[in-house]
N, C-alpha and C positions, 0 to 999 in steps of 0.2 A: 503493499499499500504506500501512496505518497506520503511525504512528512509535509508539514505545513511551510517548510521551506521551499521544497521541491514543487509543490501546487502553486505557490505563489509566483515561482519563476516560469510555469507553464501556462496557468490560464488566467484569463482576465477576472477583474474584480467583478463581482456579481451584484449589480445595482438593481435598485426597484423598478419596475416595470411602469410604463408611461399609461398604460390602459389595460383593463381587464373585464371580463363580463361572462356572461352565459348566451347561448345561441341555440335557441330551439331548432331540434332536426328533424322533427317528426318520430311517431312510433313511441311517443313519451319519453324521448332522450332529450336531454339539454347538454351541450358541451362547455366546459370550462376552458377558455382562453385567455391568454395575456399577449400583449405587442410591448416588444422590449428594443432599446437600444435608440436609433435615431428614425424619428416618424418619416424623414425623407430618405433613408439611407436603402441600400439595396435588398429587397425583401428575400427573406429566407424561411421556409417553412420546417420546423422541427418536427420530426416524427418519431416517437418515443417507441420502445421496445415491448416486449411481452409476447405476445398481446396481452396488455391489461396493467402494463407497469405503471403508466402516468410520467408526466414529467417532472422534475424537480428543480429547485432554484439553483443547484449547483449546475445544471447544464447551461446556464447562461455564461458560464467561464469559457466556453469556446469561441464566443463571439465579440469581436470589438463593437462595444457600443456605439462608437463613433461612425462606424461603418456601416453597419447591417440595421435592418428593421427585421426583427426576428420575431415570428409568430409560434408561440408555443400553445399547444392544446391537448388536453386528456382526450383520449378516443373514449368511444362508447362503453360505460362502465368502470371506466379507469379514473384514477385520481380524483379529483372535485366534480367529474362529471357525474350527473345523475340521471337516474338511478345507480348507485354503487354496486359493483360486480353483477349487473344484470347481463344476462347472457340472450335474453329473449330480444328479437328483432337486433341481432348482434352478429352481421355477416362481413365479410370483406367487400363485397359490392356496397354494402350500406356505407361502409367507412370511407369508400372511395367517393361515394356522392356526398357524403358530409365534408371532405376536402373541398369540393366545389363549392358547396353550400359557405364554408367560410371565406372561401377566396372572393366569392361573390360579394358576400357579406361587407368584406373589409376593402372591396373596391380594388383588388390588386390584379392587374392584367396578367403576368407571369412572375415566376420565382424560382429560385435554388431550393431544391429539395435534400435535406439533411436527415438521414435515417440510419440507426445500426441496428443490428441483429433483426428482429421483427419491424421496424422502422425501415430498413432495407428493403425487405420485401414490399411493404406497402407504397415506399417511394416508387418502386419499378413497376409495380401494378398501376400506380397512378399514370406514371410517364407512358406506359403503353396504352393508356386508354385517353390521356389528355396530352399527347407530346407537344401541343402548341402551347402549352401552360408551362413548360419547363425550361429554364436557362440552362441548367447543369445539375448534376447529382454530386454529392459528397457522401459516400457510403462506408459503414464499418461494420464488421462481421457479418457478412451475407449469409443469409437464410433464406433459400428458396420455396420454402414451404413443402418441400417434400418429405412424402413418408419414410425414406431413407433417413432424413436428418433427424426427425422426431424418434426414429428407433435408435439412431446414434445417443441421443439424449437420454433415453429412457433406458437403456441397456448397455452401451459400449462407454461411458463415462469411466466406468468402473477400472478400465486400463490404465488411467492416468489419476483418479481420485479415489482410490478404493475406500478411504476412509469416509468421505462424504457418501459414497454409493451404498456401503455397509450400511450406514445410518438410515439412508433414504429407503432401502430394500427391507430394513427390519422391521418398518411399519407395516409391509404390506404381507397378509396372510401368505404362507407358502403355496397354499393352493391356488392363488390369483397372481402368481409372479410370471406366469407366460402371459399374462394380459394385464400389465400395469396400468395402462392408460384408461382402460374400462374402469378398472377398480377405483383409481383415483377420481375419475369423472364421477362415479355413484357417490363416493362420500364427499366430494365437494359440492354435489346438489341434491343431497339428503336433506329430508325435512328435520333432521337432527341439527340443531346449529352447533353444539359441540364436536361432533363429527366434521362438520363441514371448517370449522377453525383448526382442529388438530391436522386435518390433512392438507389445509392450506400452508400451515406452518412448516410441515414437513417438507412439501413440494418447494415451496420459497427458499427455504435454508439450504436445501441441496443444490438449487440453481444459483443462489448466490456464493455458496462456498466453492463454487468449481469455476467462478468468473474471472479468477485473477491468478497470475502467474503462480503466486504463493497460495496454497492451501489455509484458509483462514475460517474457522467456524463462524457463521453469521445468523443467529437466530432472529426470526422475525416473528411478531406477534400475529395470531391468526386474523384480527381484524385487519390488520395493515397488509397481511399476504392474501387476502381473500381474493381480491379483484385480479391479480396476475396468475394466482394459481387456477381458480375456476374459469378464468375468460382463455388462458393457455390451454387447459385441457378440452375446453369447447370447441376451439378452433383445430386442435391437434386431431380430435376424433373425426372431426369433418374435414380431414385434408386441406385445411385453410380455407376452404370453399373455393379451390381452385383446381383446375384439372392437370392431370401430369405433365409435368414439363412444360407448364404454361409459359413461364416466364422466359426459359431459353427459347422456346418455339417462337416468341414474339418479340424478343428482343431487336429486331430490325426495325421495328419500330421508332427505336429511340438511337438508332446506329449513328444518326447524324450529332447528337447531343452529348456535348463533353461530361465525363464523370472521372472522380478519382474515387478509387476504392482502397480503403486502411485494413489491413487484415492481421491480426496477431498471430504469428506462426504456430503459438501453443495455445490457440482459442480451441477448448473442447466443447465449449456449448456450441459454436457455429464454426465448425472446422474448416480448415483452408480450402477443402476439395472444392466446396462450394463457390467462392471466390474465384479459384483459378477457372474453373469451368464457365463460370458467366463470364470472366474476362476474355477467354478464349474467342468466345461468340460475339463480344461487344467491342469492335474495334475502334470505337471513339473512347474506350475506359483506358486509366491508366492503373494497374495493380502495384499497391505499395506493401509488400511483407514487412512486417516488424519483428524480427528474430526474438526480441527478449519482451515477448508480450503475449497475453492471454485474450480474454474476450472483453474485459471491462475498458469503456473508453476514457476512464480516469486512470489508467496506468499511465507514466510519464511520457514514454515514446510514442503511444498512441494518440495521447492528447496532442503533442507536439505535432505529429502529422497530420491530424485533423485540422488543426488550426493552419499550417502552412496551407493545406489544401483549399482552404475557404479563399484565400487569397490569390491562388493559382488560376481558378476558373473565371474569366471574363464573362 
């Protein structure tokens, strides 16, 4: 993890946002959003991970507040958006429609797309659907929404973080370990609130503990973990609501748009094979592998590469 001194050298100071509010997008969902930085600056849309993670104040540190007008928002069911942890009327197609709703509401013609992990998935899908609205892409920790990647997360991280995996799997009954996803989905959506919260804590701690190069146990309370755990399971069990190889098969639609992909070599949440496969097909993209980094955007050299990338795309 970064020391305070390292973080101060790498990231910008996180200042207050100049505007915030809620946007009703239909289906009973309202999205919380903030506008940050320079109101007349270059527009950037920040797409958080998960799905279900929400954005945090620390994410402001990637952006020079004098240069960029950054739009942060919590996707359906995430963060401060309401209703919290809701999976009803929560699909990838609806999330893409929400982005367009937000863009129109804020009167932005086009913007840079900035996303890591699930945020990279959503950025790519948005670009494929609305290429004319995209000025460029800054992506980190590529996730293409495939069953292969989900199975890696559920079964194969054991090869690199056995401590975290053993703790994760110990919560699952032995008779259910061939179908971990279905079992967690049932627990996260059971009528028993205590079952929801316990499963959420176990899921989120597992993911967080494997996100950095260094293994560190990171317990999370059930209430704080519920959105990311429930919504991730909801998307994963539905193959992220996209057809097989959809992104790779449609990447030509954004082949003319510049992109920089920052990928930790030791990222076990979103392994480098996805970033490599994407970059091979996306001729306008530049892949930057960071040798001494895992998944977290806040690792020193990942953060530095991301900040530099923001100023490279014109």
